[in-house]
C-alpha positions in Angstrom: 0.0 0.0 0.1 0.9 3.7 -0.3 3.0 5.0 2.6 0.2 7.4 3.6 -2.3 4.6 3.9 0.3 2.4 5.8 1.4 5.3 8.1 -2.1 6.4 9.2 -3.0 2.9 10.1 0.3 2.3 11.7 0.2 5.7 13.9 -3.7 6.0 14.5 -5.4 3.1 13.6 -7.7 1.1 16.0 -5.4 -2.0 15.6 -1.7 -1.0 15.4 -2.2 2.5 16.7 1.1 3.7 17.8 0.0 7.1 19.2 -3.2 5.8 20.6 -1.4 3.5 23.1 2.2 4.9 23.6 3.3 8.3 25.2 5.3 10.0 23.0 7.6 11.3 25.4 8.8 7.6 25.9 10.3 7.5 22.2 11.3 10.9 21.3 12.2 13.9 23.1 10.7 17.3 22.2 11.4 20.9 23.1 8.4 20.5 25.7 9.9 17.7 27.4 13.4 19.4 27.4 12.7 22.1 29.5 9.9 24.3 31.1 11.7 27.4 29.6 9.4 26.0 26.1 6.3 26.1 27.8 7.2 29.6 29.5 8.0 31.1 26.1 4.7 29.8 24.6 3.1 31.5 27.5 4.7 34.7 26.8 3.4 34.6 22.9 0.1 33.8 24.3 0.3 37.3 26.4 1.4 38.9 23.4 -1.6 37.4 21.3 -3.9 38.4 24.1 -2.4 42.0 24.1 -2.9 42.2 20.0 -6.3 41.0 20.5 -7.0 43.8 22.8 -7.8 41.3 25.7 -11.1 39.9 24.6 -13.6 40.2 27.2 -14.9 36.6 26.5 -11.4 35.4 27.1 -8.5 33.7 25.3 -7.8 30.4 23.8 -4.5 28.1 23.8 -5.1 25.4 21.5 -2.5 22.7 21.3 -2.4 20.5 18.1 -1.3 16.9 18.7 -1.0 17.4 22.2 0.4 14.1 23.2 -0.2 13.9 27.1 -0.9 17.5 27.4 2.7 18.3 28.4 2.9 21.7 26.9 -0.7 22.9 28.3 0.4 21.6 31.6 3.7 24.0 31.6 1.8 26.8 30.4 -0.8 26.5 33.0 1.8 26.5 35.6 3.5 29.8 34.1 -0.1 31.6 33.8 -1.1 33.9 37.1 -4.2 32.6 38.7 -6.3 35.8 37.0 -4.7 34.5 33.5 -5.6 31.1 34.3 -9.2 32.0 34.6 -9.6 33.7 31.4 -7.5 31.2 29.4 -9.3 28.2 27.8 -6.9 25.5 27.2 -7.6 23.0 24.8 -5.7 19.7 23.6 -6.4 18.3 20.3 -5.3 14.7 20.4 -6.7 11.4 18.9 -5.4 9.4 21.9 -7.6 9.2 25.2 -7.1 11.9 28.0 -4.5 10.9 30.2 -5.4 9.9 33.8 -4.4 13.1 36.4 -4.6 15.7 33.7 -5.3 19.0 35.1 -9.4 19.4 34.8 -9.1 22.7 33.4 -7.4 21.4 30.2 -10.2 20.4 27.6 -9.6 17.1 25.8 -10.7 17.7 22.4 -11.0 15.4 19.0 -10.4 18.3 16.8 -9.9 22.1 17.0 -13.1 24.1 17.8 -14.6 26.3 15.5 -14.1 30.2 16.0 -10.9 30.1 18.0 -9.7 33.2 19.3 -6.2 33.1 20.6 -3.1 31.2 20.0 -3.2 27.8 18.0 0.3 25.9 18.5 1.2 22.9 17.0 4.5 21.5 18.1 5.7 18.7 16.1 2.5 17.7 14.8 2.9 18.0 11.2 5.8 15.6 11.0 3.5 12.8 12.2 0.6 13.8 9.4 1.1 10.8 6.9 2.4 11.5 3.4 3.1 9.7 0.3 6.7 9.0 -0.9 7.8 8.8 -5.0 10.9 7.6 -6.4 12.3 8.0 -9.8 12.9 4.9 -11.7 14.4 4.4 -15.2 13.6 7.1 -17.6 13.4 9.7 -14.8 9.8 9.5 -14.0 8.2 9.1 -10.4 6.1 6.5 -9.2 4.7 6.2 -5.9 6.6 3.8 -3.4 4.7 1.1 -1.7 5.3 -0.6 1.2 4.6 -3.8 2.9 3.3 -2.7 6.6 4.6 -6.0 8.1 7.9 -5.8 6.8 8.6 -2.2 5.6 10.0 -3.6 2.3 9.4 -1.2 -0.7 8.4 -1.6 -4.1 7.4 0.9 -6.9 3.8 1.6 -7.6 1.9 3.8 -10.2 2.6 7.3 -11.5 1.6 10.0 -9.1 -2.1 11.6 -9.5 -2.4 14.8 -11.1 -2.6 16.5 -7.8 0.4 15.0 -6.5 2.2 15.4 -9.7 1.1 19.7 -9.6 2.4 19.7 -5.9 5.8 18.1 -6.9 6.2 20.4 -9.6 5.6 23.3 -7.5 7.5 22.4 -4.5 9.8 19.5 -4.9 10.8 19.6 -8.3 12.6 15.9 -9.4 15.9 16.1 -11.5 15.0 12.8 -12.8 18.0 10.8 -11.8 17.1 7.2 -10.9 16.7 6.9 -7.1 15.7 10.2 -6.0 12.7 10.3 -3.7 10.5 13.2 -2.4 7.9 13.2 0.3 4.4 14.5 -1.0 3.4 17.2 1.5 0.0 17.7 0.3 -1.4 16.0 3.1 0.4 18.5 5.5 -0.7 21.6 3.5 -4.4 20.2 3.6 -4.1 19.6 7.4 -2.5 22.9 8.4 -5.1 24.7 6.5 -8.2 22.9 8.3 -6.5 23.6 11.7 -5.7 27.3 11.1 -8.9 27.9 9.3 -10.7 27.2 12.6 -8.8 30.4 14.1 -11.2 33.2 14.0 -8.8 35.8 15.0 -5.1 35.5 16.5 -2.0 33.5 15.6 -1.4 29.7 14.4 1.9 28.6 14.8 3.6 25.2 13.3 7.1 23.9 15.0 8.9 21.4 13.1 11.9 20.2 11.6 11.8 21.7 8.2 13.3 22.0 4.8 12.8 24.6 1.9 12.0 24.5 -1.9 15.9 25.3 -2.7 17.4 22.8 -0.4 14.8 19.7 -0.3 16.6 16.4 0.8 17.4 14.1 -2.4 16.5 11.0 -0.5 14.2 12.3 1.8 13.7 12.4 5.3 11.2 9.5 6.1 12.3 7.6 9.5 11.2 6.1 12.7 11.9 6.3 16.2 11.5 4.0 19.3 12.5 4.2 22.8 14.4 7.1 21.8 16.4 5.6 19.1 16.0 6.5 15.3 15.0 2.8 13.6 14.1 1.6 10.2 10.7 3.0 9.3 8.2 0.0 9.4 4.7 0.7 9.5 3.2 -2.0 11.7 2.5 0.0 14.6 5.7 -0.7 16.6 7.4 2.7 16.0 6.7 6.5 15.4 6.9 7.3 12.1 7.9 11.2 11.1 9.4 12.7 8.2 10.4 16.8 7.9 8.1 19.0 6.8 7.8 21.4 3.9 6.9 24.3 5.8 7.2 26.9 2.9 4.4 25.0 1.2 2.2 24.8 4.3 2.4 28.6 4.7 -0.8 30.7 4.2 -1.1 34.5 3.4 0.8 36.8 5.5 2.6 33.9 7.2 6.5 34.3 8.0 9.1 31.4 8.9 11.7 31.9 11.6 14.4 30.0 13.1 13.4 28.4 16.5 16.6 29.9 17.7 15.4 33.4 16.6 11.8 33.0 18.0 12.7 31.7 21.5 15.2 34.6 22.1 12.6 37.1 21.1 10.5 35.3 24.0 12.8 35.6 26.6 15.0 32.7 26.2 18.3 33.6 25.8 21.1 31.0 27.3 23.0 33.7 28.9 25.2 32.2 31.7 24.3 34.0 35.2 27.1 36.4 36.5 29.5 34.5 38.7 29.1 36.9 41.4 25.8 35.0 42.1 27.6 32.0 42.9 29.0 33.5 46.1 25.9 35.7 46.9 23.4 32.9 46.2 25.3 29.6 45.4 21.8 27.7 45.2 20.3 30.3 42.9 23.5 30.1 40.8 23.3 26.4 40.4 19.4 26.9 39.1 20.0 29.7 37.0 23.0 27.6 35.6 20.9 25.1 34.9 18.4 26.9 33.2 21.1 28.6 31.0 22.1 25.1 30.0 18.4 24.0 28.7 17.9 27.6 26.9 21.0 26.7 25.0 19.8 23.3 24.2 16.4 24.8 23.0 18.2 27.5 20.7 21.1 25.3 19.6 20.9 25.5 15.8 22.6 21.8 15.5 19.7 20.4 17.5 16.2 21.6 18.9 17.4 25.3 17.8 17.1 23.9 14.2 13.3 23.7 14.2 11.5 26.1 12.0 8.6 28.0 13.2 5.8 28.9 10.8 3.6 32.1 12.1 0.5 32.8 10.6 -1.3 35.8 12.0 -5.2 36.2 11.6 -6.8 39.8 12.3 -3.5 40.9 14.4 0.0 42.1 13.5 2.7 39.6 13.7 3.9 39.5 17.3 7.4 38.2 16.6 10.0 40.1 14.3 10.5 38.5 10.9 14.0 37.8 10.0 15.1 38.6 13.7 
């Protein structure tokens, strides 16, 4: 079967359903798991969106797409002041069942509510939206890659349909060399448009490992993760299946792309070491500050988590971060 069908069943199907039974944090580490500073930065962004909206009287929403087990919203709730928490509607959008012990103030939703006013945040969601893969064969013509869900063995399939061919020509043009692969991001474009389209006013943000049209990887990025290690992608439900995102093709009108390093620095995550004088004045405080500086450095390291890209799509408000900063 095509990779989009196999991955949908493996990740979200009632049978194998990797994400329906497994906590994502047990298999891969996101910025949310790396440090509470990430949730604090999202809280700062939420406040900026609130200000840009004029602090709506009916309150503000924060929607977390692909919420995992609610870790990001739990962190934001801890960072909010009590009066802020009373104004903010926290909604986790996830296909898995609501985890036990999650704060009752966090709603658990199967889809984005209509007419959201506030911030929609999708951290490492789009990379798990299944997509199709093509590979060029003899003669340089692309064909769908078919995969055996039990073994991961791949075989060539038929030619891409017109919509996929149009996407490839615009966003991932192939040179026609045998063995060249491309991952058709049309499903991600549609998923993002549907989610961001539920936003009546505010800001939609997608954060993911990404690539741009002028630097697509010639062999693609599809891979698997299990127990914190990269593994061969086999769509049998035993592992996460992920591929980097063509965020430039997802971007709607007025959207901008920023490196995570830039976005987080604008939200107060700097990674600066605390002054050495603090070590003698407040040794315990110095150790805590040093630990946070280390976490900030990891979040903004361009060779690691700082290598993520943020897609920011404002709806009816000015962009709350500086583009190109």
